[in-house]
Each structure stands twice: as structure tokens, then as C-alpha cells.
C-alpha positions as CSV (number, residue, x, y, z in Angstrom):
1,M,56.6,33.1,-34.3
2,E,54.8,30.4,-36.1
3,N,51.9,30.5,-33.7
4,E,51.4,34.2,-34.3
5,R,51.5,33.7,-38.0
6,L,48.8,31.0,-37.7
7,S,46.6,33.0,-35.4
8,A,46.8,36.0,-37.7
9,R,45.2,34.1,-40.6
10,V,42.7,36.3,-42.4
11,L,39.3,34.8,-42.8
12,P,36.1,36.2,-44.4
13,P,34.2,38.3,-41.8
14,S,31.2,35.9,-41.7
15,I,33.5,33.1,-40.6
16,A,35.9,35.0,-38.3
17,M,32.9,36.5,-36.4
18,G,31.1,33.2,-35.8
19,G,30.8,31.6,-39.2
20,G,27.9,31.0,-41.6
21,T,25.2,33.4,-42.8
22,F,22.0,34.4,-41.2
23,E,18.7,34.5,-43.0
24,A,15.2,35.1,-41.6
25,A,13.0,32.1,-41.1
26,L,10.0,31.7,-43.4
27,D,7.7,33.2,-40.8
28,G,9.9,36.2,-40.3
29,S,11.1,35.1,-36.9
30,A,14.7,35.0,-35.6
31,P,17.3,34.3,-38.3
32,L,18.7,30.8,-38.6
33,R,22.4,30.1,-38.7
34,R,23.9,28.3,-41.6
35,H,27.2,26.6,-41.3
36,P,30.0,27.3,-43.8
37,D,30.0,25.2,-47.0
38,W,32.6,22.8,-45.7
39,I,30.4,21.7,-42.7
40,K,28.5,19.0,-44.5
41,A,27.6,15.6,-43.0
42,R,26.3,12.6,-44.7
43,I,22.6,11.9,-44.3
44,P,22.1,8.6,-42.5
45,S,20.8,6.0,-44.9
46,G,21.4,2.6,-46.5
47,E,20.8,-1.0,-45.6
48,T,23.9,-1.4,-43.4
49,Y,23.1,1.8,-41.4
50,H,19.6,0.5,-40.6
51,E,20.9,-3.0,-39.8
52,V,23.4,-1.5,-37.3
53,K,20.6,0.6,-35.9
54,R,18.3,-2.3,-35.4
55,L,21.0,-4.4,-33.8
56,L,21.9,-1.8,-31.2
57,S,18.2,-0.9,-30.5
58,G,17.3,-4.6,-30.2
59,L,19.9,-5.1,-27.5
60,S,18.8,-1.9,-25.6
61,L,22.2,-0.2,-26.1
62,H,22.9,3.5,-26.3
63,T,25.5,5.1,-28.6
64,V,27.2,8.4,-28.3
65,C,26.6,8.6,-32.1
66,A,22.9,9.2,-31.5
67,E,22.8,10.7,-28.0
68,A,25.3,13.4,-28.7
69,Q,24.0,14.1,-32.2
70,C,27.3,13.2,-33.9
71,P,27.4,14.4,-37.5
72,N,29.2,11.3,-38.7
73,V,26.7,8.7,-37.6
74,G,25.6,8.0,-41.2
75,E,29.2,7.4,-42.4
76,C,30.3,5.4,-39.4
77,W,27.3,3.1,-39.1
78,D,27.4,2.4,-42.8
79,Q,30.9,1.2,-42.2
80,R,29.7,-1.0,-39.3
81,T,31.4,1.1,-36.6
82,A,29.8,2.7,-33.6
83,T,30.8,4.2,-30.3
84,I,28.8,2.3,-27.6
85,M,27.7,4.4,-24.6
86,I,27.4,2.4,-21.4
87,L,25.9,3.3,-18.0
88,G,22.7,4.6,-19.4
89,D,21.7,7.8,-21.3
90,T,21.5,10.3,-18.4
91,C,24.7,12.2,-17.3
92,T,25.2,13.6,-13.9
93,R,27.1,16.6,-15.4
94,A,25.8,19.5,-17.5
95,C,28.7,20.5,-19.8
96,G,28.0,23.6,-21.9
97,F,28.7,21.8,-25.2
98,C,27.1,18.4,-24.9
99,A,23.8,17.2,-26.2
100,V,23.6,14.2,-23.9
101,K,20.7,14.3,-21.4
102,T,21.5,15.6,-17.9
103,G,19.7,14.6,-14.7
104,K,19.6,11.9,-12.0
105,P,20.3,8.5,-13.4
106,T,17.9,5.8,-12.5
107,V,19.6,2.8,-14.2
108,H,22.6,0.8,-13.1
109,D,22.5,-2.2,-15.4
110,L,25.1,-4.9,-14.5
111,D,24.0,-7.0,-17.5
112,E,25.0,-4.3,-19.9
113,P,28.6,-5.6,-20.5
114,R,27.2,-8.9,-21.8
115,R,24.9,-7.1,-24.2
116,V,27.7,-4.9,-25.5
117,A,29.9,-7.9,-26.2
118,E,27.0,-9.6,-28.0
119,A,26.3,-6.6,-30.2
120,I,29.9,-5.9,-31.1
121,R,30.4,-9.6,-31.9
122,G,27.5,-9.3,-34.4
123,L,29.1,-6.3,-36.0
124,G,32.5,-7.9,-36.7
125,L,34.6,-4.9,-36.0
126,D,38.4,-4.3,-36.2
127,H,38.2,-1.8,-33.4
128,V,35.5,-0.7,-30.9
129,V,35.1,2.4,-28.8
130,V,33.2,2.2,-25.5
131,T,32.3,5.5,-23.7
132,S,29.8,6.5,-21.0
133,V,27.9,9.3,-19.4
134,A,29.4,10.6,-16.2
135,R,28.1,8.7,-13.2
136,D,29.1,10.7,-10.2
137,D,26.2,9.0,-8.3
138,L,28.1,5.7,-8.3
139,A,30.9,4.9,-5.8
140,D,33.4,4.0,-8.5
141,G,31.9,6.2,-11.3
142,G,31.1,3.1,-13.3
143,A,34.7,1.9,-13.6
144,S,33.7,-1.7,-12.8
145,V,31.2,-1.7,-15.7
146,F,33.9,-0.4,-18.0
147,A,36.3,-3.1,-16.8
148,D,33.7,-5.9,-17.2
149,T,32.9,-4.7,-20.7
150,I,36.5,-4.8,-21.7
151,R,37.0,-8.3,-20.4
152,R,33.8,-9.6,-22.1
153,L,34.9,-8.0,-25.4
154,R,38.2,-9.7,-25.2
155,I,36.4,-13.1,-25.0
156,A,33.7,-12.4,-27.6
157,C,36.0,-10.7,-30.2
158,P,39.6,-11.9,-29.8
159,G,42.0,-9.7,-31.8
160,M,39.7,-6.7,-31.9
161,G,41.1,-3.4,-30.7
162,V,39.4,-2.0,-27.6
163,E,39.3,1.7,-26.8
164,V,37.6,3.3,-23.8
165,L,36.7,6.9,-23.6
166,I,36.4,7.5,-19.9
167,P,35.2,10.3,-17.5
168,D,37.7,11.7,-15.0
169,F,36.2,9.7,-12.1
170,N,36.6,12.9,-10.0
171,G,40.4,12.3,-10.0
172,E,40.1,9.2,-7.8
173,E,42.8,6.6,-8.3
174,A,41.0,3.4,-7.6
175,P,38.5,3.6,-10.5
176,L,41.2,4.3,-13.0
177,R,43.2,1.4,-11.7
178,T,40.1,-0.8,-12.2
179,V,39.9,0.2,-15.8
180,M,43.6,-0.2,-16.5
181,A,43.6,-3.6,-14.9
182,A,41.2,-4.8,-17.7
183,G,43.8,-3.9,-20.3
184,P,42.3,-1.5,-22.9
185,D,44.4,-0.9,-26.0
186,I,43.6,2.9,-26.0
187,L,42.7,4.9,-22.9
188,N,40.9,8.0,-24.1
189,H,40.1,11.0,-21.9
190,N,39.2,14.4,-23.4
191,V,40.4,17.8,-22.2
192,E,37.9,19.2,-24.7
193,T,39.2,22.8,-24.7
194,V,42.0,25.0,-23.5
195,A,42.7,25.7,-19.9
196,R,41.1,29.2,-19.8
197,L,37.7,27.9,-21.0
198,Q,37.4,24.8,-18.9
199,K,34.9,26.3,-16.4
200,P,32.2,27.5,-18.9
201,V,32.7,24.4,-21.2
202,R,33.1,21.7,-18.5
203,K,31.7,23.0,-15.3
204,R,32.6,20.1,-13.0
205,A,35.8,19.0,-14.7
206,R,39.3,20.4,-14.3
207,Y,42.1,20.8,-16.8
208,D,44.9,19.5,-14.5
209,R,42.8,16.6,-13.4
210,S,42.2,15.5,-17.0
211,L,45.9,15.7,-17.7
212,G,46.5,13.6,-14.6
213,V,44.2,10.9,-15.8
214,L,46.2,10.5,-19.0
215,E,49.5,10.6,-17.1
216,R,48.4,8.1,-14.4
217,A,47.0,5.7,-17.0
218,K,50.5,4.8,-18.3
219,A,51.9,4.7,-14.8
220,Y,49.2,2.2,-13.7
221,A,49.8,0.2,-16.9
222,L,53.5,-0.1,-16.0
223,E,52.7,-1.0,-12.4
224,L,50.1,-3.7,-13.4
225,G,51.8,-5.2,-16.5
226,G,55.3,-4.0,-16.8
227,P,57.0,-2.3,-19.8
228,A,55.2,-4.5,-22.3
229,S,51.8,-3.2,-21.1
230,V,53.0,0.4,-21.5
231,A,54.3,-0.3,-25.0
232,A,50.9,-1.8,-26.0
233,L,48.9,1.1,-24.5
234,H,48.1,4.3,-26.2
235,T,46.6,7.4,-24.6
236,K,44.4,9.8,-26.5
237,S,42.6,13.1,-26.0
238,S,40.4,15.4,-28.0
239,V,40.0,19.2,-28.4
240,M,37.1,21.2,-29.8
241,V,37.8,24.5,-31.5
242,G,35.5,27.4,-32.1
243,L,34.7,28.2,-28.4
244,G,36.7,31.4,-28.2
245,E,40.2,29.9,-27.7
246,T,43.3,31.4,-29.4
247,R,45.9,29.6,-31.5
248,P,48.6,30.1,-28.9
249,E,46.3,28.6,-26.3
250,L,45.8,25.6,-28.5
251,H,49.5,25.2,-29.0
252,Q,50.0,25.2,-25.2
253,T,47.3,22.6,-24.9
254,F,49.2,20.4,-27.4
255,L,52.3,20.9,-25.3
256,D,50.5,20.0,-22.1
257,L,49.2,16.8,-23.6
258,R,52.6,15.8,-24.9
259,A,54.1,16.5,-21.5
260,V,52.0,13.7,-20.1
261,D,53.0,11.5,-23.1
262,C,49.6,11.5,-24.8
263,D,50.0,9.6,-28.1
264,I,46.9,10.4,-30.1
265,L,45.1,13.8,-30.6
266,T,41.8,14.6,-32.4
267,L,40.8,18.1,-33.3
268,G,37.3,19.1,-34.5
269,Q,35.0,22.0,-34.9
270,Y,32.5,22.6,-32.1
271,L,28.9,22.7,-33.4
272,R,26.2,24.0,-31.2
273,P,23.6,21.3,-30.5
274,S,20.8,23.7,-29.5
275,P,20.2,27.4,-28.5
276,E,20.7,26.4,-24.9
277,H,24.3,25.4,-25.4
278,L,27.4,27.5,-25.8
279,P,27.5,29.5,-29.0
280,V,30.0,29.0,-31.8
281,E,32.5,31.8,-31.6
282,R,34.3,31.0,-34.9
283,Y,34.5,28.4,-37.6
284,Y,37.9,27.2,-38.5
285,H,38.8,26.7,-42.2
286,P,39.9,23.2,-43.3
287,D,43.3,24.7,-44.1
288,E,43.6,25.7,-40.5
289,F,42.9,22.1,-39.4
290,A,45.7,20.9,-41.7
291,E,48.0,23.5,-40.2
292,M,47.1,22.4,-36.7
293,R,47.7,18.8,-37.6
294,E,51.2,19.6,-38.8
295,E,51.9,21.7,-35.7
296,A,50.8,18.9,-33.3
297,M,52.6,16.1,-35.2
298,A,55.8,18.2,-35.0
299,L,55.5,18.0,-31.2
300,G,55.6,14.2,-31.2
301,F,52.1,12.9,-31.3
302,K,51.9,9.5,-33.0
303,H,48.7,10.3,-34.8
304,V,46.6,13.5,-35.2
305,E,43.1,13.4,-36.7
306,S,42.2,17.0,-37.6
307,G,39.2,18.3,-39.5
308,P,35.9,20.2,-39.2
309,L,33.8,17.1,-38.5
310,V,36.3,15.1,-36.6
311,R,35.1,13.8,-33.3
312,S,36.9,11.9,-30.6
313,S,35.9,8.5,-32.1
314,Y,36.0,9.4,-35.8
315,H,38.1,6.9,-37.8
316,A,39.2,5.5,-34.4
317,R,40.4,2.2,-35.9
318,D,42.8,4.2,-38.1
319,Q,44.2,6.3,-35.2
320,V,46.1,3.4,-33.6
321,P,49.7,3.2,-34.6
322,G,50.2,0.1,-36.8
323,A,46.5,-0.1,-37.6
324,E,47.2,-0.4,-41.4
325,A,49.6,-3.3,-40.9
326,R,47.1,-5.1,-38.7
327,R,44.3,-4.7,-41.3
328,A,46.6,-6.1,-44.0
329,E,47.4,-9.0,-41.7
330,R,43.7,-9.6,-41.1
331,A,43.0,-9.5,-44.9
332,A,45.7,-12.1,-45.5
333,R,44.1,-14.4,-42.8
334,V,40.7,-13.9,-44.4
335,A,42.2,-14.9,-47.8
336,R,43.9,-18.0,-46.3
337,S,40.6,-19.1,-44.6
338,G,38.7,-19.0,-47.9
339,G,37.1,-15.5,-47.5
340,V,35.8,-15.8,-44.0
341,D,35.4,-12.3,-42.6
342,G,36.8,-12.6,-39.0
343,V,39.5,-11.0,-36.9
344,S,41.3,-14.4,-36.8
345,E,40.9,-17.9,-37.9
346,A,40.1,-19.0,-34.3
347,S,37.4,-16.3,-33.9
348,A,35.9,-17.3,-37.2
349,E,35.7,-20.9,-36.1
350,S,34.3,-19.8,-32.7
351,S,31.6,-17.8,-34.5
352,A,30.7,-20.8,-36.6
353,R,30.2,-22.8,-33.4
354,R,28.3,-20.1,-31.6
355,P,26.3,-18.1,-34.1
356,G,25.2,-14.6,-32.9
357,P,21.7,-13.3,-32.6
358,S,19.6,-12.4,-35.6
359,I,17.3,-9.4,-35.8
360,D,13.8,-9.5,-37.1
361,A,12.0,-6.8,-39.0
362,S,10.8,-5.1,-35.9
363,G,14.3,-5.0,-34.4
364,R,13.6,-7.8,-31.9
365,V,16.7,-9.9,-31.1
366,I,16.2,-13.7,-31.8
367,Y,18.7,-15.8,-29.8
368,R,19.9,-19.2,-31.0
369,P,21.3,-21.8,-28.6
370,S,25.1,-22.3,-28.6
């Protein structure tokens, strides 16, 4: 079988048994792990990177880019893209892979949606991803804040794609309906790993529950807006590899996601944030990621992003079917409007009437009256 051929791929011992090499630290203490040569991330730098950092900091916003130690933060911020993390920076869950702080949240900021819309308007994006920590302490899990954020982004940035990466809301129906009623373009919820490894990787989540979130999202879209809403909605999920799963188990996960009509899949290498997190069992070679992409695409996914440093929101604007055509249309509008960089002529005119905030050298936001 094809899966058996793929899983039997012969890799160098250092990679197959956990990857990288081990060398003693300078003081002779425990050896330090080195990733394989293909695990290389861009060092955050550049004027645009620092501008985005100041803008987000000045508006007191968190990003999963920083909180989860994403290796792509330098590349993404330099391209003026970021994944905004709402509902604070403290998660009520303690997943074995995640670097986000865990504890009892003390913040429930109802003004956050306004600040998110303001920041994103200043970035001038084609597509935005909004995610959150898990907030099991809130009655609706934070769904109303997600919905308010979506609605405000629609007003502030007409024509921009809006993607939300949501928690499972403990499987409850009402919070998911609240999010879907706001009309996101992409509903993203990650299964993270294969069914067998759910408990050690996602202690308070369940595989079937996550599949149910993706399935019910389209059902609610149909109920709330009819066939046109379903056609405009794409569901998405992400899987990490290197936690001890097998290739046949990954193939079954792909099948399970397609069974609930998941449209978009991202596949990336798990990288251990700290010694307290789950260890890396194996590093996958880039060729294997290419093979897995072909395998998943053959099952009917509309888009598969697969690579060692791929994360759920990596190249998100390119993962939406038809994204290239929309960017070409936007470029044509910009050309017609004399080089104004905006998602539409109307939004460009609106921006001229209502200029966004400026950021001083210390990162303080300076507002100007409308």
C-alpha cells in the first residue's frame, strides 16, 4: 500500500530517532539539541517588523506569533501579517505542546474588538487571522468577543478576508452558532494530532469533538445564510507531526477531516518550546511533507500547506481558494485608483476621510479625530 511505502521511508538515524545532533554545553552540562539543517527560521528584523510590533504593542494586543513562539514571526510581520490573539494571554488549558501561558485569566476586555479592528485597519491586510486562548471560565467561551471582532473588522476593513481560529467551546452549540452568525470567511479549528495521541497532546480536548466543530460550522452556515453562505465558507484544520504518530494514522486523520468536509489542511513539524513540553519523537524530512501534501490533496482538500515550519496561520491569505485571483483584482483596483494601496476604492476613500492612528517612537498610539 502507498501508506506503507511512505511510512517505511529510510531516514538517517539521528533524524528517525528524534532528529538533530546533541553536543555538550560549554560548561559541560546536559547536551543541547540541534534541529536538522532544514529547520531554519528567519531572525526577526527590519523596519516593517518593528513597525508592526509597535502598532500591536501600542494598542495592547496579543499575537499568537509572539505568545506561542512561532518561528515565522520575522517573515510574517515583515509582510505586514499577524495572527491576533484575543481574550487575553492566559489559557485555561495546559496542552502538552503549547507555549502560551496557562492559569486563571483575570481579564475579560469587551473593548478588545474595537482595538483589533483599529490595528488591522492600520496594517492594510488582504486577510487576517483572529485566534484566542481557551476561556473555559467564560459562559460562552469568548464566542461573543469573536463575533464582535468579526463584525468590527467587516466595517473597518471592507473586502478583507477574515479567518477565525477557534477553541472547541467544550462542544457546546450556542457559542459556535454565535461565531458563525458573524460570517467569517474561514472557520479554523485544529485537531492538532492523530486520534491516539489526543490525551497527552490536548488533555482537555477530544478528537471527535473537534471534528464535530468543523462539521457543525457548515451546518450552521447553511441554517443561518443558506447555500450561498456555505459556498462562501471554508473550514480548515491543522496537524503537527513528530509527536509519535505513524503515517497510516496521519492518513486516517486526513480521511476523518475530509469526512466532515474540511476544505483546508496545514501540516507542520512540532518543535518543543521548552523542556517541560512534550519531546520531539521524530523530525520529518521536507520530502515527506511534499509526499503528505500530495496524499492529502488526492483526498479532495482544496488547499494543503505542508512543510517543516508551517503553522496553522502560515501563508493564510494564500490558503483561501481563489486568493490569487482576488489579489490580482485588488492590484487592478489599485492601479485604477492611481496607486492607492487599499482593499477597494471605497475603503481607500474611507481611509482618507478617517485616518488611522500613528505610532510615536515609544510605541504610544496617537489618535486623530475623524
